[in-house]
py3Dmol code that shows the C-alpha trace and the ligand (Angstrom):
import py3Dmol

protein = """\
ATOM      1  CA  UNK A   1      21.009 121.557 115.598  1.00  0.00           C
ATOM      2  CA  UNK A   2      23.763 119.415 114.059  1.00  0.00           C
ATOM      3  CA  UNK A   3      23.910 119.379 110.418  1.00  0.00           C
ATOM      4  CA  UNK A   4      23.916 116.080 108.526  1.00  0.00           C
ATOM      5  CA  UNK A   5      26.972 115.383 106.405  1.00  0.00           C
ATOM      6  CA  UNK A   6      26.548 115.374 102.648  1.00  0.00           C
ATOM      7  CA  UNK A   7      27.796 112.539 100.686  1.00  0.00           C
ATOM      8  CA  UNK A   8      27.096 113.679  97.100  1.00  0.00           C
ATOM      9  CA  UNK A   9      30.083 115.984  96.604  1.00  0.00           C
ATOM     10  CA  UNK A  10      32.815 113.434  97.714  1.00  0.00           C
ATOM     11  CA  UNK A  11      35.172 112.323  95.213  1.00  0.00           C
ATOM     12  CA  UNK A  12      36.323 108.843  96.461  1.00  0.00           C
ATOM     13  CA  UNK A  13      39.767 109.104  95.155  1.00  0.00           C
ATOM     14  CA  UNK A  14      40.528 112.638  95.825  1.00  0.00           C
ATOM     15  CA  UNK A  15      42.333 113.549  99.321  1.00  0.00           C
ATOM     16  CA  UNK A  16      40.961 116.344 101.245  1.00  0.00           C
ATOM     17  CA  UNK A  17      42.407 118.679 103.949  1.00  0.00           C
ATOM     18  CA  UNK A  18      40.173 118.971 107.056  1.00  0.00           C
ATOM     19  CA  UNK A  19      38.830 122.188 105.792  1.00  0.00           C
ATOM     20  CA  UNK A  20      38.113 120.732 102.387  1.00  0.00           C
ATOM     21  CA  UNK A  21      36.439 117.725 103.892  1.00  0.00           C
ATOM     22  CA  UNK A  22      34.530 120.132 106.186  1.00  0.00           C
ATOM     23  CA  UNK A  23      33.591 122.167 103.124  1.00  0.00           C
ATOM     24  CA  UNK A  24      32.471 119.194 100.797  1.00  0.00           C
ATOM     25  CA  UNK A  25      30.284 117.471 103.468  1.00  0.00           C
ATOM     26  CA  UNK A  26      28.744 120.497 104.874  1.00  0.00           C
ATOM     27  CA  UNK A  27      29.929 120.082 108.396  1.00  0.00           C
ATOM     28  CA  UNK A  28      32.542 122.149 110.654  1.00  0.00           C
ATOM     29  CA  UNK A  29      36.313 121.552 110.753  1.00  0.00           C
ATOM     30  CA  UNK A  30      35.797 120.645 114.289  1.00  0.00           C
ATOM     31  CA  UNK A  31      33.291 117.771 113.365  1.00  0.00           C
ATOM     32  CA  UNK A  32      35.896 116.367 111.018  1.00  0.00           C
ATOM     33  CA  UNK A  33      38.673 116.442 113.707  1.00  0.00           C
ATOM     34  CA  UNK A  34      36.301 114.588 116.030  1.00  0.00           C
ATOM     35  CA  UNK A  35      35.533 111.981 113.359  1.00  0.00           C
ATOM     36  CA  UNK A  36      39.134 111.218 113.083  1.00  0.00           C
ATOM     37  CA  UNK A  37      39.611 110.923 116.768  1.00  0.00           C
ATOM     38  CA  UNK A  38      36.427 108.426 116.591  1.00  0.00           C
ATOM     39  CA  UNK A  39      38.066 106.342 113.794  1.00  0.00           C
ATOM     40  CA  UNK A  40      37.861 108.120 110.594  1.00  0.00           C
ATOM     41  CA  UNK A  41      40.842 107.079 108.521  1.00  0.00           C
ATOM     42  CA  UNK A  42      43.119 109.977 107.866  1.00  0.00           C
ATOM     43  CA  UNK A  43      46.784 110.442 106.945  1.00  0.00           C
ATOM     44  CA  UNK A  44      47.860 112.090 110.202  1.00  0.00           C
ATOM     45  CA  UNK A  45      51.509 111.864 109.361  1.00  0.00           C
ATOM     46  CA  UNK A  46      50.976 114.445 106.609  1.00  0.00           C
ATOM     47  CA  UNK A  47      50.933 118.211 107.006  1.00  0.00           C
ATOM     48  CA  UNK A  48      48.209 119.060 106.647  1.00  0.00           C
ATOM     49  CA  UNK A  49      46.282 116.098 107.677  1.00  0.00           C
ATOM     50  CA  UNK A  50      44.658 114.454 104.795  1.00  0.00           C
ATOM     51  CA  UNK A  51      41.603 112.557 104.435  1.00  0.00           C
ATOM     52  CA  UNK A  52      40.858 110.278 101.512  1.00  0.00           C
ATOM     53  CA  UNK A  53      37.164 110.615  99.827  1.00  0.00           C
ATOM     54  CA  UNK A  54      36.461 106.798 100.100  1.00  0.00           C
ATOM     55  CA  UNK A  55      37.261 106.954 103.919  1.00  0.00           C
ATOM     56  CA  UNK A  56      35.176 109.836 104.301  1.00  0.00           C
ATOM     57  CA  UNK A  57      32.177 108.320 102.434  1.00  0.00           C
ATOM     58  CA  UNK A  58      32.406 104.915 104.197  1.00  0.00           C
ATOM     59  CA  UNK A  59      32.580 106.575 107.619  1.00  0.00           C
ATOM     60  CA  UNK A  60      29.458 108.722 107.084  1.00  0.00           C
ATOM     61  CA  UNK A  61      27.511 105.697 105.536  1.00  0.00           C
ATOM     62  CA  UNK A  62      28.414 103.670 108.799  1.00  0.00           C
ATOM     63  CA  UNK A  63      27.244 106.873 110.884  1.00  0.00           C
ATOM     64  CA  UNK A  64      23.897 106.869 108.917  1.00  0.00           C
ATOM     65  CA  UNK A  65      23.330 103.104 109.639  1.00  0.00           C
ATOM     66  CA  UNK A  66      23.309 104.044 113.237  1.00  0.00           C
ATOM     67  CA  UNK A  67      23.748 102.090 116.373  1.00  0.00           C
ATOM     68  CA  UNK A  68      20.599  99.834 116.439  1.00  0.00           C
ATOM     69  CA  UNK A  69      21.387  98.236 113.116  1.00  0.00           C
ATOM     70  CA  UNK A  70      24.939  97.292 114.035  1.00  0.00           C
ATOM     71  CA  UNK A  71      23.623  94.431 116.079  1.00  0.00           C
ATOM     72  CA  UNK A  72      23.931  90.990 114.396  1.00  0.00           C
ATOM     73  CA  UNK A  73      20.856  88.408 115.060  1.00  0.00           C
ATOM     74  CA  UNK A  74      23.163  86.616 117.497  1.00  0.00           C
ATOM     75  CA  UNK A  75      24.235  89.840 119.426  1.00  0.00           C
ATOM     76  CA  UNK A  76      22.940  91.972 122.222  1.00  0.00           C
ATOM     77  CA  UNK A  77      24.104  95.574 123.157  1.00  0.00           C
ATOM     78  CA  UNK A  78      26.132  95.470 126.495  1.00  0.00           C
ATOM     79  CA  UNK A  79      25.584  98.711 128.308  1.00  0.00           C
ATOM     80  CA  UNK A  80      28.765  98.012 130.191  1.00  0.00           C
ATOM     81  CA  UNK A  81      31.163  97.329 127.432  1.00  0.00           C
ATOM     82  CA  UNK A  82      29.300  99.704 125.287  1.00  0.00           C
ATOM     83  CA  UNK A  83      29.549  97.272 122.347  1.00  0.00           C
ATOM     84  CA  UNK A  84      27.622  94.397 120.726  1.00  0.00           C
ATOM     85  CA  UNK A  85      28.467  91.237 122.749  1.00  0.00           C
ATOM     86  CA  UNK A  86      27.465  87.504 122.291  1.00  0.00           C
ATOM     87  CA  UNK A  87      25.710  85.857 125.342  1.00  0.00           C
ATOM     88  CA  UNK A  88      27.743  83.823 127.417  1.00  0.00           C
ATOM     89  CA  UNK A  89      27.626  80.235 126.423  1.00  0.00           C
ATOM     90  CA  UNK A  90      24.780  81.059 123.882  1.00  0.00           C
ATOM     91  CA  UNK A  91      22.363  80.977 126.907  1.00  0.00           C
ATOM     92  CA  UNK A  92      19.267  83.138 126.551  1.00  0.00           C
ATOM     93  CA  UNK A  93      16.065  83.382 128.385  1.00  0.00           C
ATOM     94  CA  UNK A  94      13.123  84.449 126.340  1.00  0.00           C
ATOM     95  CA  UNK A  95      10.051  86.102 128.193  1.00  0.00           C
ATOM     96  CA  UNK A  96       6.976  86.526 126.452  1.00  0.00           C
ATOM     97  CA  UNK A  97       5.277  89.888 126.780  1.00  0.00           C
ATOM     98  CA  UNK A  98       2.280  90.356 124.650  1.00  0.00           C
ATOM     99  CA  UNK A  99       3.093  90.726 120.901  1.00  0.00           C
ATOM    100  CA  UNK A 100       6.877  91.205 122.016  1.00  0.00           C
ATOM    101  CA  UNK A 101       9.263  88.933 123.626  1.00  0.00           C
ATOM    102  CA  UNK A 102      11.995  89.891 125.987  1.00  0.00           C
ATOM    103  CA  UNK A 103      15.303  88.297 125.601  1.00  0.00           C
ATOM    104  CA  UNK A 104      17.891  88.186 128.626  1.00  0.00           C
ATOM    105  CA  UNK A 105      21.273  87.059 128.417  1.00  0.00           C
ATOM    106  CA  UNK A 106      24.640  87.539 130.065  1.00  0.00           C
ATOM    107  CA  UNK A 107      27.528  89.411 128.450  1.00  0.00           C
ATOM    108  CA  UNK A 108      30.336  86.817 127.621  1.00  0.00           C
ATOM    109  CA  UNK A 109      32.886  89.668 128.400  1.00  0.00           C
ATOM    110  CA  UNK A 110      31.862  91.040 131.740  1.00  0.00           C
ATOM    111  CA  UNK A 111      28.852  89.108 132.768  1.00  0.00           C
ATOM    112  CA  UNK A 112      26.440  91.914 132.602  1.00  0.00           C
ATOM    113  CA  UNK A 113      22.810  91.029 132.235  1.00  0.00           C
ATOM    114  CA  UNK A 114      21.852  92.275 128.754  1.00  0.00           C
ATOM    115  CA  UNK A 115      18.215  92.694 127.449  1.00  0.00           C
ATOM    116  CA  UNK A 116      16.695  93.005 123.872  1.00  0.00           C
ATOM    117  CA  UNK A 117      13.211  93.230 123.060  1.00  0.00           C
ATOM    118  CA  UNK A 118      12.139  91.404 119.738  1.00  0.00           C
ATOM    119  CA  UNK A 119       8.967  90.572 117.946  1.00  0.00           C
ATOM    120  CA  UNK A 120       7.340  87.475 118.992  1.00  0.00           C
ATOM    121  CA  UNK A 121       7.344  85.907 115.498  1.00  0.00           C
ATOM    122  CA  UNK A 122      11.243  86.031 115.350  1.00  0.00           C
ATOM    123  CA  UNK A 123      11.348  83.810 118.469  1.00  0.00           C
ATOM    124  CA  UNK A 124      11.472  80.582 116.492  1.00  0.00           C
ATOM    125  CA  UNK A 125      14.142  81.550 114.338  1.00  0.00           C
ATOM    126  CA  UNK A 126      16.236  82.511 117.402  1.00  0.00           C
ATOM    127  CA  UNK A 127      16.017  78.930 118.728  1.00  0.00           C
ATOM    128  CA  UNK A 128      18.658  77.992 116.031  1.00  0.00           C
ATOM    129  CA  UNK A 129      20.994  80.699 116.927  1.00  0.00           C
ATOM    130  CA  UNK A 130      21.026  80.576 120.843  1.00  0.00           C
ATOM    131  CA  UNK A 131      20.256  78.062 123.557  1.00  0.00           C
ATOM    132  CA  UNK A 132      16.922  79.475 124.120  1.00  0.00           C
ATOM    133  CA  UNK A 133      14.839  79.011 127.238  1.00  0.00           C
ATOM    134  CA  UNK A 134      11.234  80.070 126.864  1.00  0.00           C
ATOM    135  CA  UNK A 135       9.329  81.422 129.827  1.00  0.00           C
ATOM    136  CA  UNK A 136       5.874  82.827 130.335  1.00  0.00           C
ATOM    137  CA  UNK A 137       4.191  80.081 128.192  1.00  0.00           C
ATOM    138  CA  UNK A 138       1.453  80.023 130.533  1.00  0.00           C
ATOM    139  CA  UNK A 139       0.331  83.558 129.785  1.00  0.00           C
ATOM    140  CA  UNK A 140      -1.229  82.390 126.468  1.00  0.00           C
ATOM    141  CA  UNK A 141      -4.715  83.179 127.382  1.00  0.00           C
ATOM    142  CA  UNK A 142      -6.015  86.256 125.529  1.00  0.00           C
ATOM    143  CA  UNK A 143      -6.832  89.156 127.801  1.00  0.00           C
ATOM    144  CA  UNK A 144     -10.552  90.050 128.236  1.00  0.00           C
ATOM    145  CA  UNK A 145     -11.587  93.077 126.278  1.00  0.00           C
ATOM    146  CA  UNK A 146     -12.880  96.376 128.017  1.00  0.00           C
TER     147      UNK A 146
END
"""
ligand_1 = """\
1
ZN
Zn 29.888 93.278 128.698
"""
view = py3Dmol.view(width=600, height=400)
view.addModel(protein, "pdb")
view.setStyle({"model": 0}, {"cartoon": {"style": "trace"}})
view.addModel(ligand_1, "xyz")
view.setStyle({"model": 1}, {"stick": {}})
view.zoomTo()
view.show()
């Protein structure tokens, strides 16, 4: 089970060696090295490699925010690019599905079809952001119970 990193002991103006950074955050040296490869800012020209406390803090905070919340309201997650992408031409199809709506668009970078589920009540707001085409309007009739 991966240990979650601790923020509380990190001093933002201090520089940490990899093992000091590992000690203060409670993860392994290997994890710190992996973070550096994945974009944690470090002074790799130094011997030993040093990581600034504030870089460590912001990296862990960004990690906690997670992938989901990185999408802006006008972005989709493209599975091919593996990044948040805007719809080509701002064109988005919106298909109603019960209380949810399914957005479909094409990645502006690689033309891959991207999907994004949203809550029905947010569709109106998206009309300002995208060139939205609504589909499934006819299925408004409530389903018969039991
Ligand atoms: Zn793409």
